[in-house]
C-alpha positions in Angstrom: 0.0 0.0 0.0 2.8 2.4 0.9 4.5 1.6 -2.4 1.3 2.4 -4.3 0.9 5.8 -2.6 4.5 6.7 -3.2 4.2 5.8 -6.9 0.9 7.8 -7.2 2.4 10.9 -5.6 5.5 10.6 -7.7 3.4 10.7 -10.9 0.8 13.3 -9.8 1.5 16.8 -11.1 2.6 19.2 -8.4 0.2 22.0 -7.6 1.3 25.3 -6.4 0.2 25.5 -2.8 0.9 29.3 -2.6 -0.2 30.9 -5.9 0.1 34.4 -4.3 3.8 33.9 -3.7 4.4 33.0 -7.3 3.2 36.5 -8.4 6.0 38.1 -6.4 8.7 35.7 -7.2 10.2 38.0 -9.8 11.4 40.4 -7.0 14.9 39.2 -6.2 15.4 40.6 -2.7 11.9 39.9 -1.3 11.3 36.6 -3.1 12.5 34.4 -0.2 10.5 36.4 2.4 7.3 36.3 0.4 7.6 32.6 -0.5 7.7 31.8 3.2 4.5 33.7 3.9 1.3 31.7 3.7 -1.8 33.3 2.3 -3.2 33.9 5.8 0.0 35.5 7.0 0.1 37.8 3.8 -3.4 38.9 4.8 -2.2 39.7 8.3 0.7 41.7 7.0 -1.6 43.6 4.7 -4.0 44.2 7.6 -1.2 45.7 9.8 0.1 47.9 6.9 -3.4 49.2 6.2 -4.1 49.8 10.0 -0.9 51.7 10.4 -1.5 53.8 7.3 -5.0 54.7 8.4 -3.8 55.5 11.9 -1.2 57.9 10.5 -3.6 59.4 8.0 -6.4 60.0 10.6 -3.9 61.2 13.1 -2.7 63.9 10.7 -6.3 64.7 9.7 -7.6 65.2 13.2 -4.5 66.9 14.5 -5.6 70.1 12.6 -7.6 71.3 15.6 -4.7 70.7 17.9 -2.2 72.7 15.8 -4.6 75.4 14.7 -3.5 77.8 17.5 0.2 77.2 16.8 -0.3 77.8 13.1 -2.2 81.1 13.9 0.6 82.3 16.1 3.5 81.2 13.8 2.3 82.6 10.5 0.1 85.5 11.8 -2.9 84.4 9.6 -6.4 85.1 10.7 -8.6 82.2 12.0 -11.0 82.6 9.0 -8.2 82.2 6.4 -6.8 79.1 8.1 -10.3 77.6 8.5 -11.1 78.4 4.9 -8.0 76.7 3.7 -8.9 73.6 5.6 -12.4 73.7 4.2 -11.1 73.9 0.7 -8.8 71.0 1.4 -11.8 69.0 2.7 -13.9 69.8 -0.3 -11.1 68.9 -2.8 -10.5 65.7 -0.9 -14.1 64.7 -1.0 -14.5 65.6 -4.7 -11.4 63.7 -5.8 -12.1 60.5 -3.8 -14.7 59.1 -6.3 -12.2 59.6 -9.2 -9.4 57.9 -7.2 -11.8 55.1 -6.3 -12.7 54.6 -10.0 -9.1 54.6 -11.0 -8.3 52.0 -8.3 -11.1 49.8 -9.5 -10.0 50.0 -13.1 -6.2 49.6 -12.5 -5.8 46.8 -10.0 -2.8 46.7 -7.7 0.1 44.5 -8.8 
């Protein structure tokens, strides 16, 4: 029985267990690291990177109210000019997001 199993597995075509790692195998320096990651660990790495990126982005976004007084004192601008600049930034950010989302949907990540 063991001989039959060994013979079967010797003839069976090998399937790639980690198809995700094969996509990145062309990168020379990172190939060994990515090949060792399982699909679940790649998901966890992506989750950590996304969480850190969002934490930094939202930290910068909401720190505006903390540094508002320092910006007023440093540059001598009026409160209305500084608040207007942030309002324009918010409107541009909100208007550009659908375009960026459509581009992300059309051109998939590597």
